[in-house]
Structures are given as C-alpha cells and as structure tokens.
C-alpha positions in Angstrom: 184.6 190.8 162.4 184.5 189.5 166.0 181.0 190.9 166.4 179.9 189.2 163.2 181.4 185.9 164.4 179.6 186.3 167.8 176.3 186.9 166.0 176.7 183.9 163.8 177.5 181.7 166.9 174.5 183.2 168.6 172.2 182.3 165.7 173.6 178.7 165.8 172.9 178.5 169.6 169.3 179.6 169.0 168.6 176.5 167.0 167.2 178.3 164.0 167.7 181.4 161.9 164.1 182.4 162.5 164.5 182.5 166.3 167.5 184.9 166.0 165.9 187.0 163.3 162.8 187.5 165.3 164.8 189.2 168.1 165.5 192.1 165.6 168.3 193.4 167.7 172.1 193.2 167.6 174.0 191.7 170.5 175.6 194.0 173.1 179.3 193.8 173.8 180.0 190.2 174.8 182.5 190.6 177.7 182.1 187.2 179.1 181.7 183.7 177.6 178.0 183.0 177.0 176.9 179.9 178.9 173.8 178.0 177.9 173.2 174.8 179.8 176.8 174.8 181.0 178.2 175.0 177.5 180.0 178.0 176.0 178.0 179.1 173.0 179.7 182.4 172.3 183.3 183.2 173.4 183.6 186.5 175.3 186.1 189.3 174.9 187.9 188.1 178.0 188.7 184.6 179.2 186.4 183.5 182.0 187.3 179.9 182.9 190.7 180.9 184.4 189.1 183.6 186.5 186.5 181.2 187.8 189.2 178.7 188.6 191.0 181.5 190.5 188.1 182.0 192.9 187.1 178.3 193.2 189.2 177.8 196.4 187.1 180.5 198.0 183.8 179.2 196.7 184.7 175.7 197.9 185.0 177.1 201.5 181.4 178.5 201.5 178.4 176.7 202.9 176.2 174.5 200.7 173.8 176.4 198.4 175.5 179.7 199.4 173.8 182.9 198.6 175.7 185.1 196.1 175.4 188.6 194.6 177.0 189.3 191.2 177.3 193.1 190.7 177.6 194.1 187.0 177.0 190.5 186.0 177.4 191.2 182.3 176.5 187.8 180.5 176.2 186.0 183.8 179.0 183.6 183.4 180.1 183.5 187.0 176.6 183.2 188.4 175.6 180.5 186.0 178.7 178.5 186.9 178.0 179.0 190.7 174.4 178.0 190.2 175.4 174.9 188.2 178.4 173.8 190.1 177.5 174.7 193.7 173.7 175.0 193.7 174.2 178.5 194.8 171.3 180.9 195.1 172.5 183.6 192.7 171.3 187.2 192.4 172.6 189.2 189.5 172.6 192.9 189.0 172.9 194.4 185.5 171.9 197.7 184.0 168.5 197.4 182.2 168.6 200.5 180.1 168.5 199.9 176.4 171.4 201.3 174.3 169.2 201.8 171.3 166.2 200.3 169.5 168.5 198.1 167.5 171.0 196.8 170.1 170.1 194.7 173.1 170.9 196.3 176.5 173.3 194.1 178.5 170.5 193.7 181.1 167.9 192.6 178.5 170.4 190.1 177.0 171.2 188.7 180.4 167.4 188.3 181.0 167.3 186.3 177.8 170.2 184.2 178.9 168.4 183.5 182.2 165.5 182.2 180.2 167.9 180.0 178.1 169.2 178.6 181.4 165.7 177.9 182.8 166.9 174.5 184.0 168.5 176.3 186.9 166.1 176.9 189.8 168.3 179.3 191.7 168.6 182.5 189.6 167.4 186.0 190.2 168.0 189.2 188.1 167.7 192.8 189.3 167.7 195.0 186.2 168.8 198.4 187.2 171.9 200.6 187.6 172.8 200.8 191.3 174.2 203.8 193.1 176.5 203.5 196.1 173.6 204.5 198.3 171.4 201.8 197.0 174.0 199.2 197.9 173.6 200.5 201.5 169.9 200.1 201.2 170.3 196.6 199.9 172.5 195.7 202.8 169.7 196.7 205.2 167.4 194.2 203.5 169.6 191.3 202.5 172.8 189.4 203.6 174.9 187.3 201.2 177.6 184.7 201.7 179.7 186.1 198.9 179.6 189.2 196.6 181.4 189.3 193.2 182.0 192.7 191.6 184.1 192.2 188.5 185.4 195.3 186.6 182.5 197.4 187.7 183.5 199.9 190.4 185.4 202.2 188.1 182.2 202.6 186.0 180.3 204.0 189.0 180.6 207.7 188.1 178.0 210.5 188.0 178.3 213.8 186.2 177.4 215.9 189.2 179.5 214.0 191.8 183.2 213.9 192.5 184.3 210.4 191.3 186.6 209.5 194.2 183.8 210.1 196.7 181.6 207.8 194.7 184.4 205.1 194.6 184.8 205.4 198.4 181.1 205.0 199.1 180.7 202.1 196.6 183.6 200.2 198.1 182.4 200.7 201.7 178.8 199.7 200.9 179.7 196.7 198.8 181.9 195.4 201.5 178.9 195.6 203.9 176.9 193.1 201.9 178.8 189.9 202.7 181.8 188.6 204.8 183.4 187.4 201.5 183.8 189.9 198.7 185.7 189.4 195.5 186.5 192.4 193.4 188.2 192.7 190.0 189.8 196.0 189.0 192.0 197.1 186.0 195.2 198.6 187.4 196.7 200.5 184.4 193.9 202.6 183.0 194.4 205.8 184.8 194.1 207.6 188.1 190.6 206.3 188.8 191.5 202.6 188.8 194.8 203.3 190.6 192.8 205.0 193.3 190.3 202.1 193.6 193.2 199.6 193.9 194.8 201.7 196.6 191.5 201.9 198.6 190.8 198.1 198.2 194.2 197.2 199.5 193.9 199.7 202.4 190.6 198.1 203.3 192.4 194.7 203.7 191.9 193.2 200.3 194.7 190.9 198.9 195.4 190.1 195.3 194.8 186.5 194.4 195.0 186.6 190.6 196.2 188.7 187.8 195.0 188.5 184.2 195.9 190.4 181.1 193.6 191.7 178.4 195.6 193.2 175.6 197.6 196.0 177.1 195.4 196.1 180.2 196.1 194.1 183.4 193.3 193.1 185.8 193.6 192.1 189.4 191.2 189.9 191.4 191.2 191.1 195.0 189.7 189.0 197.8 188.2 190.2 201.1 187.6 187.4 203.5 186.4 188.7 206.9 184.9 185.5 208.2 185.7 184.4 211.7 185.0 181.2 213.6 181.9 182.8 215.2 180.3 183.6 211.9 177.3 181.6 210.9 176.4 181.1 207.3 173.5 183.1 205.8 170.3 181.3 206.5 168.9 179.3 203.6 166.5 182.0 202.5 165.9 183.5 199.1 165.8 187.1 198.0 162.8 188.7 199.7 159.8 189.9 197.6 160.4 193.3 199.0 163.9 193.4 197.7 162.9 191.9 194.3 160.3 194.6 193.8 162.2 197.6 195.2 165.2 196.9 193.0 163.4 196.1 189.8 163.5 192.3 189.7 162.7 191.0 186.3 163.6 187.3 186.4 163.4 184.8 189.2 163.6 181.0 189.0 164.3 180.6 192.7 162.1 178.2 194.4 161.9 177.3 198.1 163.8 174.1 198.9 
C-alpha cells in the first residue's frame, strides 16, 4: 500500500498522468524524502529533515560553497538540501545498475531527480557501484570539504572477499577523502554493523545523533579532523577526468 501511495504521489508530482505513464517503470525503494524544487513530493521510508538538522551545525562551520561528496545518495535528499541551502558543490554516488526492465534503478531514478532539480547549478552524479579501492583512487584525484555516507558501508560486501576486510578498507579510504566525514550506521542488525560501529569509534568518530526506524536504531557518527592550519578546498569543480573515470552521468555544475 505504501508503494502504491508513493507512486500516486509521484504521478501528481509529474504534473500529468501521461508523463508518469511514459516512464513505464515502477519506482525503486524510496528510502529518503523526494525533493523537487525544495518541496517534498514523496515521503521516504525514513525521516530526513531531523537527520539533516542533526548535521547542520557541522555544515554551518564549512566554507561558503563547500565541496561535498554523498556516497550512496539514494534519492539525493541531503545533497539537494546542501545545494539549495548552502550553494554547496555536490557530487553524488549511486549504483547505476537496473534492478529489472520494469523497476527503475536507484541511480537512474536519482538521475531523473537531478533533472527535475535543474534549477540547481551545482550538482554532479557518478552512477556506479564503488569498491573500497576506488575510493582510494578518487582520493588521489579529488579533495572534498565534507563526505556523507549514510547507511551504506554495511552494504559494501563482495562474494569472494572477507567482509570485515572490506569494511576496514572502505572506512580507511572514505576517511581519506575529506577532513569532515559524517557516517550513518545501523547498530542492531548483526555482527557486521556492530563491527563497523566499533571501527568507526576506534578511528575517532563520535556519535552526534541517534534515530529509530521500526525496530532498528541508526547512529550518525562525525569525524572532524580539521585543525587551524587547514585551508578549505579550493573553489574548483569535479574534474573532467574524475567525471569520466567514474561514470559521470549528470552535471549541472558551472564555473562561478
């Protein structure tokens, strides 16, 4: 019933039944509130405004038009808010592989939402599934002011690799991308998420917010490793090399 309601709300947000029908695909799971022109058009499975409020004190401390990376951006709520409220230069990462011929992949739907938010001139989408090694490659090419990785690290598993090794590598390489990193992790879903929580806290993260989702509990963990000698990331956009290498599919970023 919730999916049906989401689809009906989406049809209304499209402006016409014909527009929605022409897409010929069902929506993916809507984890985050869907924002179009700063208005929630479809409510997500989880509340987003409270989590955004929880990180606003950190965002307020960043330089003007800060450069952000949103890993596992889902429906892009947090990047759209940062772009709208702060003029941030936002790069989003989301898996681009379709689930089927009848259901939009999360990455394709996010691409559509970027187009729906074309008034924002500071968005970039990399549509691919990143491995821990590729985060290290990205860190060699780009530097960000802040990285957001909400409820994504525990999904970074491969059939032929030991999961705890992957988690270690992912955490290490994500932390190398920016002096400020904000991670969300469910804490009561088994040994994998408990291991991730332990490693995040050992690395110096501190819990700044806790939010429930049914029987699950999620923690937002902040890493702030700035010091007085740090200079903000220069006002430069994602390079064409990075955009091409990591399958960039959408960019509205223009030189200021």
